[in-house]
mmCIF file of the C-alpha atoms, coordinates in Angstrom:
data_MODEL
# 
_entry.id   MODEL 
# 
loop_
_atom_site.group_PDB 
_atom_site.id 
_atom_site.type_symbol 
_atom_site.label_atom_id 
_atom_site.label_alt_id 
_atom_site.label_comp_id 
_atom_site.label_asym_id 
_atom_site.label_entity_id 
_atom_site.label_seq_id 
_atom_site.pdbx_PDB_ins_code 
_atom_site.Cartn_x 
_atom_site.Cartn_y 
_atom_site.Cartn_z 
_atom_site.occupancy 
_atom_site.B_iso_or_equiv 
_atom_site.pdbx_formal_charge 
_atom_site.auth_seq_id 
_atom_site.auth_comp_id 
_atom_site.auth_asym_id 
_atom_site.auth_atom_id 
_atom_site.pdbx_PDB_model_num 
ATOM 1   C CA . MET A 1 1   ? 0.054  0.142  0.061   1.00 0.00 ? 1   MET A CA 1 
ATOM 2   C CA . ALA A 1 2   ? 1.308  3.279  -0.915  1.00 0.00 ? 2   ALA A CA 1 
ATOM 3   C CA . ALA A 1 3   ? 1.022  6.446  1.410   1.00 0.00 ? 3   ALA A CA 1 
ATOM 4   C CA . MET A 1 4   ? 0.243  10.059 0.867   1.00 0.00 ? 4   MET A CA 1 
ATOM 5   C CA . PHE A 1 5   ? 1.271  13.055 2.848   1.00 0.00 ? 5   PHE A CA 1 
ATOM 6   C CA . THR A 1 6   ? -0.765 16.187 2.155   1.00 0.00 ? 6   THR A CA 1 
ATOM 7   C CA . CYS A 1 7   ? 0.920  19.091 3.290   1.00 0.00 ? 7   CYS A CA 1 
ATOM 8   C CA . CYS A 1 8   ? -0.824 22.162 4.510   1.00 0.00 ? 8   CYS A CA 1 
ATOM 9   C CA . LEU A 1 9   ? 2.323  23.242 5.890   1.00 0.00 ? 9   LEU A CA 1 
ATOM 10  C CA . GLY A 1 10  ? 2.415  24.728 9.374   1.00 0.00 ? 10  GLY A CA 1 
ATOM 11  C CA . CYS A 1 11  ? 5.644  26.447 8.998   1.00 0.00 ? 11  CYS A CA 1 
ATOM 12  C CA . CYS A 1 12  ? 6.303  30.256 8.821   1.00 0.00 ? 12  CYS A CA 1 
ATOM 13  C CA . GLY A 1 13  ? 8.934  32.802 9.258   1.00 0.00 ? 13  GLY A CA 1 
ATOM 14  C CA . GLU A 1 14  ? 12.594 32.620 8.201   1.00 0.00 ? 14  GLU A CA 1 
ATOM 15  C CA . GLY A 1 15  ? 14.485 29.647 7.393   1.00 0.00 ? 15  GLY A CA 1 
ATOM 16  C CA . GLY A 1 16  ? 12.365 26.891 9.098   1.00 0.00 ? 16  GLY A CA 1 
ATOM 17  C CA . THR A 1 17  ? 12.810 23.255 8.012   1.00 0.00 ? 17  THR A CA 1 
ATOM 18  C CA . GLY A 1 18  ? 11.797 19.897 9.285   1.00 0.00 ? 18  GLY A CA 1 
ATOM 19  C CA . HIS A 1 19  ? 11.358 16.241 8.309   1.00 0.00 ? 19  HIS A CA 1 
ATOM 20  C CA . ILE A 1 20  ? 9.875  13.020 9.593   1.00 0.00 ? 20  ILE A CA 1 
ATOM 21  C CA . PRO A 1 21  ? 10.602 9.376  8.475   1.00 0.00 ? 21  PRO A CA 1 
ATOM 22  C CA . LEU A 1 22  ? 8.480  7.693  5.562   1.00 0.00 ? 22  LEU A CA 1 
ATOM 23  C CA . LYS A 1 23  ? 7.436  4.266  6.006   1.00 0.00 ? 23  LYS A CA 1 
ATOM 24  C CA . GLU A 1 24  ? 5.147  4.023  2.938   1.00 0.00 ? 24  GLU A CA 1 
ATOM 25  C CA . MET A 1 25  ? 4.678  5.901  -0.355  1.00 0.00 ? 25  MET A CA 1 
ATOM 26  C CA . PRO A 1 26  ? 3.336  9.271  0.735   1.00 0.00 ? 26  PRO A CA 1 
ATOM 27  C CA . THR A 1 27  ? 1.710  12.392 -0.587  1.00 0.00 ? 27  THR A CA 1 
ATOM 28  C CA . VAL A 1 28  ? 1.590  15.857 0.782   1.00 0.00 ? 28  VAL A CA 1 
ATOM 29  C CA . GLN A 1 29  ? -0.829 18.785 0.233   1.00 0.00 ? 29  GLN A CA 1 
ATOM 30  C CA . LEU A 1 30  ? 0.308  22.423 0.981   1.00 0.00 ? 30  LEU A CA 1 
ATOM 31  C CA . ASP A 1 31  ? -2.015 25.274 1.560   1.00 0.00 ? 31  ASP A CA 1 
ATOM 32  C CA . THR A 1 32  ? 0.036  28.383 0.480   1.00 0.00 ? 32  THR A CA 1 
ATOM 33  C CA . HIS A 1 33  ? -1.102 31.395 2.726   1.00 0.00 ? 33  HIS A CA 1 
ATOM 34  C CA . HIS A 1 34  ? 1.658  33.751 2.027   1.00 0.00 ? 34  HIS A CA 1 
ATOM 35  C CA . MET A 1 35  ? 3.920  33.484 -0.903  1.00 0.00 ? 35  MET A CA 1 
ATOM 36  C CA . GLY A 1 36  ? 7.519  33.865 -0.217  1.00 0.00 ? 36  GLY A CA 1 
ATOM 37  C CA . VAL A 1 37  ? 10.384 31.380 -0.556  1.00 0.00 ? 37  VAL A CA 1 
ATOM 38  C CA . TRP A 1 38  ? 9.371  27.810 0.184   1.00 0.00 ? 38  TRP A CA 1 
ATOM 39  C CA . GLY A 1 39  ? 9.885  24.200 -0.805  1.00 0.00 ? 39  GLY A CA 1 
ATOM 40  C CA . VAL A 1 40  ? 8.515  20.774 -0.098  1.00 0.00 ? 40  VAL A CA 1 
ATOM 41  C CA . GLY A 1 41  ? 9.670  17.244 -1.179  1.00 0.00 ? 41  GLY A CA 1 
ATOM 42  C CA . VAL A 1 42  ? 11.783 14.444 0.155   1.00 0.00 ? 42  VAL A CA 1 
ATOM 43  C CA . ALA A 1 43  ? 15.312 14.268 1.473   1.00 0.00 ? 43  ALA A CA 1 
ATOM 44  C CA . THR A 1 44  ? 17.673 11.771 3.277   1.00 0.00 ? 44  THR A CA 1 
ATOM 45  C CA . GLN A 1 45  ? 19.011 12.139 6.831   1.00 0.00 ? 45  GLN A CA 1 
ATOM 46  C CA . LYS A 1 46  ? 22.264 13.476 5.301   1.00 0.00 ? 46  LYS A CA 1 
ATOM 47  C CA . VAL A 1 47  ? 20.473 16.645 3.947   1.00 0.00 ? 47  VAL A CA 1 
ATOM 48  C CA . ASN A 1 48  ? 21.688 20.094 5.318   1.00 0.00 ? 48  ASN A CA 1 
ATOM 49  C CA . LEU A 1 49  ? 18.688 21.486 6.594   1.00 0.00 ? 49  LEU A CA 1 
ATOM 50  C CA . ASN A 1 50  ? 20.453 24.805 7.215   1.00 0.00 ? 50  ASN A CA 1 
ATOM 51  C CA . GLN A 1 51  ? 20.969 25.670 3.516   1.00 0.00 ? 51  GLN A CA 1 
ATOM 52  C CA . VAL A 1 52  ? 17.923 26.681 1.594   1.00 0.00 ? 52  VAL A CA 1 
ATOM 53  C CA . PRO A 1 53  ? 16.910 26.283 -1.108  1.00 0.00 ? 53  PRO A CA 1 
ATOM 54  C CA . LEU A 1 54  ? 17.033 22.449 -0.886  1.00 0.00 ? 54  LEU A CA 1 
ATOM 55  C CA . GLY A 1 55  ? 17.724 20.470 -3.808  1.00 0.00 ? 55  GLY A CA 1 
ATOM 56  C CA . ARG A 1 56  ? 21.319 21.601 -4.175  1.00 0.00 ? 56  ARG A CA 1 
ATOM 57  C CA . ASP A 1 57  ? 22.831 18.215 -3.508  1.00 0.00 ? 57  ASP A CA 1 
ATOM 58  C CA . THR A 1 58  ? 21.946 14.334 -3.836  1.00 0.00 ? 58  THR A CA 1 
ATOM 59  C CA . ASN A 1 59  ? 20.298 14.379 -0.612  1.00 0.00 ? 59  ASN A CA 1 
ATOM 60  C CA . SER A 1 60  ? 17.072 16.299 -1.439  1.00 0.00 ? 60  SER A CA 1 
ATOM 61  C CA . LEU A 1 61  ? 14.406 16.245 -4.234  1.00 0.00 ? 61  LEU A CA 1 
ATOM 62  C CA . VAL A 1 62  ? 12.228 19.323 -3.883  1.00 0.00 ? 62  VAL A CA 1 
ATOM 63  C CA . LEU A 1 63  ? 9.598  21.523 -5.463  1.00 0.00 ? 63  LEU A CA 1 
ATOM 64  C CA . ARG A 1 64  ? 10.541 25.207 -5.034  1.00 0.00 ? 64  ARG A CA 1 
ATOM 65  C CA . HIS A 1 65  ? 8.254  28.261 -4.706  1.00 0.00 ? 65  HIS A CA 1 
ATOM 66  C CA . ASP A 1 66  ? 9.077  29.012 -8.546  1.00 0.00 ? 66  ASP A CA 1 
ATOM 67  C CA . GLY A 1 67  ? 7.455  25.714 -9.787  1.00 0.00 ? 67  GLY A CA 1 
ATOM 68  C CA . SER A 1 68  ? 10.883 24.094 -10.500 1.00 0.00 ? 68  SER A CA 1 
ATOM 69  C CA . VAL A 1 69  ? 11.765 20.583 -8.989  1.00 0.00 ? 69  VAL A CA 1 
ATOM 70  C CA . TYR A 1 70  ? 15.584 20.220 -8.058  1.00 0.00 ? 70  TYR A CA 1 
ATOM 71  C CA . HIS A 1 71  ? 17.905 17.439 -7.082  1.00 0.00 ? 71  HIS A CA 1 
ATOM 72  C CA . ASN A 1 72  ? 21.579 17.563 -7.011  1.00 0.00 ? 72  ASN A CA 1 
ATOM 73  C CA . ASN A 1 73  ? 21.451 21.281 -8.265  1.00 0.00 ? 73  ASN A CA 1 
ATOM 74  C CA . GLU A 1 74  ? 19.691 20.308 -11.465 1.00 0.00 ? 74  GLU A CA 1 
ATOM 75  C CA . GLU A 1 75  ? 16.354 21.186 -12.408 1.00 0.00 ? 75  GLU A CA 1 
ATOM 76  C CA . LYS A 1 76  ? 14.532 17.829 -12.935 1.00 0.00 ? 76  LYS A CA 1 
ATOM 77  C CA . ASN A 1 77  ? 11.255 19.197 -14.077 1.00 0.00 ? 77  ASN A CA 1 
ATOM 78  C CA . CYS A 1 78  ? 8.875  22.058 -13.615 1.00 0.00 ? 78  CYS A CA 1 
ATOM 79  C CA . LEU A 1 79  ? 5.254  22.957 -13.367 1.00 0.00 ? 79  LEU A CA 1 
ATOM 80  C CA . PRO A 1 80  ? 3.580  24.462 -16.456 1.00 0.00 ? 80  PRO A CA 1 
ATOM 81  C CA . ALA A 1 81  ? 4.086  28.383 -16.394 1.00 0.00 ? 81  ALA A CA 1 
ATOM 82  C CA . ASN A 1 82  ? 0.278  28.748 -16.160 1.00 0.00 ? 82  ASN A CA 1 
ATOM 83  C CA . SER A 1 83  ? 0.131  26.311 -13.086 1.00 0.00 ? 83  SER A CA 1 
ATOM 84  C CA . LEU A 1 84  ? 2.541  28.004 -10.630 1.00 0.00 ? 84  LEU A CA 1 
ATOM 85  C CA . PRO A 1 85  ? 1.063  27.924 -7.046  1.00 0.00 ? 85  PRO A CA 1 
ATOM 86  C CA . GLN A 1 86  ? -0.724 30.936 -5.816  1.00 0.00 ? 86  GLN A CA 1 
ATOM 87  C CA . GLU A 1 87  ? -1.749 32.122 -2.410  1.00 0.00 ? 87  GLU A CA 1 
ATOM 88  C CA . GLY A 1 88  ? -4.532 29.709 -1.128  1.00 0.00 ? 88  GLY A CA 1 
ATOM 89  C CA . ASP A 1 89  ? -3.614 26.953 -3.523  1.00 0.00 ? 89  ASP A CA 1 
ATOM 90  C CA . ILE A 1 90  ? -3.268 23.272 -2.466  1.00 0.00 ? 90  ILE A CA 1 
ATOM 91  C CA . VAL A 1 91  ? -0.071 21.512 -3.675  1.00 0.00 ? 91  VAL A CA 1 
ATOM 92  C CA . GLY A 1 92  ? -0.126 17.768 -3.306  1.00 0.00 ? 92  GLY A CA 1 
ATOM 93  C CA . ILE A 1 93  ? 3.028  15.645 -3.500  1.00 0.00 ? 93  ILE A CA 1 
ATOM 94  C CA . THR A 1 94  ? 3.268  11.744 -3.906  1.00 0.00 ? 94  THR A CA 1 
ATOM 95  C CA . TYR A 1 95  ? 6.415  9.804  -3.711  1.00 0.00 ? 95  TYR A CA 1 
ATOM 96  C CA . ASP A 1 96  ? 6.516  6.016  -4.577  1.00 0.00 ? 96  ASP A CA 1 
ATOM 97  C CA . HIS A 1 97  ? 10.119 5.500  -3.707  1.00 0.00 ? 97  HIS A CA 1 
ATOM 98  C CA . VAL A 1 98  ? 11.295 6.285  -7.251  1.00 0.00 ? 98  VAL A CA 1 
ATOM 99  C CA . GLU A 1 99  ? 9.212  9.300  -8.599  1.00 0.00 ? 99  GLU A CA 1 
ATOM 100 C CA . LEU A 1 100 ? 7.981  12.392 -6.883  1.00 0.00 ? 100 LEU A CA 1 
ATOM 101 C CA . ASN A 1 101 ? 4.799  13.656 -8.566  1.00 0.00 ? 101 ASN A CA 1 
ATOM 102 C CA . LEU A 1 102 ? 2.877  17.097 -8.166  1.00 0.00 ? 102 LEU A CA 1 
ATOM 103 C CA . TYR A 1 103 ? -0.671 17.940 -7.912  1.00 0.00 ? 103 TYR A CA 1 
ATOM 104 C CA . LEU A 1 104 ? -2.277 21.477 -7.893  1.00 0.00 ? 104 LEU A CA 1 
ATOM 105 C CA . ASN A 1 105 ? -5.790 21.883 -6.315  1.00 0.00 ? 105 ASN A CA 1 
ATOM 106 C CA . GLY A 1 106 ? -6.217 17.961 -6.770  1.00 0.00 ? 106 GLY A CA 1 
ATOM 107 C CA . LYS A 1 107 ? -4.953 17.901 -10.454 1.00 0.00 ? 107 LYS A CA 1 
ATOM 108 C CA . ASN A 1 108 ? -2.100 15.954 -11.560 1.00 0.00 ? 108 ASN A CA 1 
ATOM 109 C CA . MET A 1 109 ? 0.501  18.299 -13.112 1.00 0.00 ? 109 MET A CA 1 
ATOM 110 C CA . HIS A 1 110 ? 2.144  15.506 -14.948 1.00 0.00 ? 110 HIS A CA 1 
ATOM 111 C CA . CYS A 1 111 ? 5.654  16.518 -14.230 1.00 0.00 ? 111 CYS A CA 1 
ATOM 112 C CA . PRO A 1 112 ? 7.339  13.798 -12.346 1.00 0.00 ? 112 PRO A CA 1 
ATOM 113 C CA . ALA A 1 113 ? 10.943 13.917 -11.081 1.00 0.00 ? 113 ALA A CA 1 
ATOM 114 C CA . SER A 1 114 ? 13.295 11.238 -9.645  1.00 0.00 ? 114 SER A CA 1 
ATOM 115 C CA . GLY A 1 115 ? 16.888 10.881 -8.967  1.00 0.00 ? 115 GLY A CA 1 
ATOM 116 C CA . ILE A 1 116 ? 17.248 10.533 -5.060  1.00 0.00 ? 116 ILE A CA 1 
ATOM 117 C CA . ARG A 1 117 ? 18.227 7.394  -3.541  1.00 0.00 ? 117 ARG A CA 1 
ATOM 118 C CA . GLY A 1 118 ? 17.868 5.630  -0.264  1.00 0.00 ? 118 GLY A CA 1 
ATOM 119 C CA . THR A 1 119 ? 15.720 5.993  2.601   1.00 0.00 ? 119 THR A CA 1 
ATOM 120 C CA . VAL A 1 120 ? 13.956 9.505  2.423   1.00 0.00 ? 120 VAL A CA 1 
ATOM 121 C CA . TYR A 1 121 ? 11.664 11.643 4.626   1.00 0.00 ? 121 TYR A CA 1 
ATOM 122 C CA . PRO A 1 122 ? 9.213  14.392 3.865   1.00 0.00 ? 122 PRO A CA 1 
ATOM 123 C CA . VAL A 1 123 ? 10.866 17.813 4.015   1.00 0.00 ? 123 VAL A CA 1 
ATOM 124 C CA . VAL A 1 124 ? 9.494  21.331 4.070   1.00 0.00 ? 124 VAL A CA 1 
ATOM 125 C CA . TYR A 1 125 ? 11.332 24.627 4.304   1.00 0.00 ? 125 TYR A CA 1 
ATOM 126 C CA . VAL A 1 126 ? 10.055 28.213 4.370   1.00 0.00 ? 126 VAL A CA 1 
ATOM 127 C CA . ASP A 1 127 ? 11.988 31.650 4.242   1.00 0.00 ? 127 ASP A CA 1 
ATOM 128 C CA . ASP A 1 128 ? 11.166 35.325 3.243   1.00 0.00 ? 128 ASP A CA 1 
ATOM 129 C CA . SER A 1 129 ? 7.949  35.437 5.463   1.00 0.00 ? 129 SER A CA 1 
ATOM 130 C CA . ALA A 1 130 ? 6.349  32.408 3.488   1.00 0.00 ? 130 ALA A CA 1 
ATOM 131 C CA . ILE A 1 131 ? 3.471  30.721 5.613   1.00 0.00 ? 131 ILE A CA 1 
ATOM 132 C CA . LEU A 1 132 ? 2.426  27.269 4.584   1.00 0.00 ? 132 LEU A CA 1 
ATOM 133 C CA . ASP A 1 133 ? 0.065  24.744 6.347   1.00 0.00 ? 133 ASP A CA 1 
ATOM 134 C CA . CYS A 1 134 ? 1.197  21.115 6.050   1.00 0.00 ? 134 CYS A CA 1 
ATOM 135 C CA . GLN A 1 135 ? -1.301 18.367 6.661   1.00 0.00 ? 135 GLN A CA 1 
ATOM 136 C CA . PHE A 1 136 ? -0.277 14.613 6.761   1.00 0.00 ? 136 PHE A CA 1 
ATOM 137 C CA . SER A 1 137 ? -3.830 13.191 6.848   1.00 0.00 ? 137 SER A CA 1 
ATOM 138 C CA . ASP A 1 138 ? -7.426 14.625 6.415   1.00 0.00 ? 138 ASP A CA 1 
ATOM 139 C CA . PHE A 1 139 ? -6.463 15.651 3.091   1.00 0.00 ? 139 PHE A CA 1 
ATOM 140 C CA . TYR A 1 140 ? -8.373 18.746 1.236   1.00 0.00 ? 140 TYR A CA 1 
ATOM 141 C CA . HIS A 1 141 ? -8.280 16.541 -2.084  1.00 0.00 ? 141 HIS A CA 1 
ATOM 142 C CA . THR A 1 142 ? -8.693 12.845 -2.388  1.00 0.00 ? 142 THR A CA 1 
ATOM 143 C CA . ALA A 1 143 ? -5.420 10.908 -2.475  1.00 0.00 ? 143 ALA A CA 1 
ATOM 144 C CA . PRO A 1 144 ? -4.447 9.396  -5.774  1.00 0.00 ? 144 PRO A CA 1 
ATOM 145 C CA . GLN A 1 145 ? -5.254 5.727  -6.373  1.00 0.00 ? 145 GLN A CA 1 
ATOM 146 C CA . GLY A 1 146 ? -2.744 3.563  -4.220  1.00 0.00 ? 146 GLY A CA 1 
ATOM 147 C CA . PHE A 1 147 ? -1.613 6.389  -1.965  1.00 0.00 ? 147 PHE A CA 1 
ATOM 148 C CA . GLU A 1 148 ? -2.649 7.188  1.437   1.00 0.00 ? 148 GLU A CA 1 
ATOM 149 C CA . LYS A 1 149 ? -1.356 9.332  4.536   1.00 0.00 ? 149 LYS A CA 1 
ATOM 150 C CA . ILE A 1 150 ? 2.034  8.702  6.037   1.00 0.00 ? 150 ILE A CA 1 
ATOM 151 C CA . LEU A 1 151 ? 2.423  5.785  8.434   1.00 0.00 ? 151 LEU A CA 1 
ATOM 152 C CA . PHE A 1 152 ? 4.794  6.733  11.134  1.00 0.00 ? 152 PHE A CA 1 
ATOM 153 C CA . GLU A 1 153 ? 7.280  3.992  12.237  1.00 0.00 ? 153 GLU A CA 1 
ATOM 154 C CA . GLN A 1 154 ? 7.006  2.948  15.885  1.00 0.00 ? 154 GLN A CA 1 
ATOM 155 C CA . GLN A 1 155 ? 9.081  0.812  17.983  1.00 0.00 ? 155 GLN A CA 1 
ATOM 156 C CA . ILE A 1 156 ? 7.367  -1.818 19.836  1.00 0.00 ? 156 ILE A CA 1 
ATOM 157 C CA . PHE A 1 157 ? 9.214  -3.385 22.841  1.00 0.00 ? 157 PHE A CA 1 
# 
């Protein structure tokens, strides 16, 4: 079963980042409240969370606020020019351990990106007064077929 993390990101301010481990294939939905510099995607534990924008190295694959998807400092894909996220839009992200796919207000943008290897975690950053709400369950839009919310790993003693 694949998982979805919809990110209506609850990050705001200057230079905030965060990540949690992925157990299944997730999707994310972002509710963009105040546009600024932001990014969302997946990253390994080795990513430098103090250096934004992410996507500069092999440890992150992210959609940036300008609609470009970066990995290893290379643009892997980009949203169509007429589909850049605007204030109030919901950005959905799915990752199936190979491809990261993007959705805008529930519509597949058909711009997959790949390249990251190993165990990855969802990652979100904001800067320049960006405000995003991130939701990992109870999505605004129905998850694509085969995806569901993130299942957090738990240790049972």
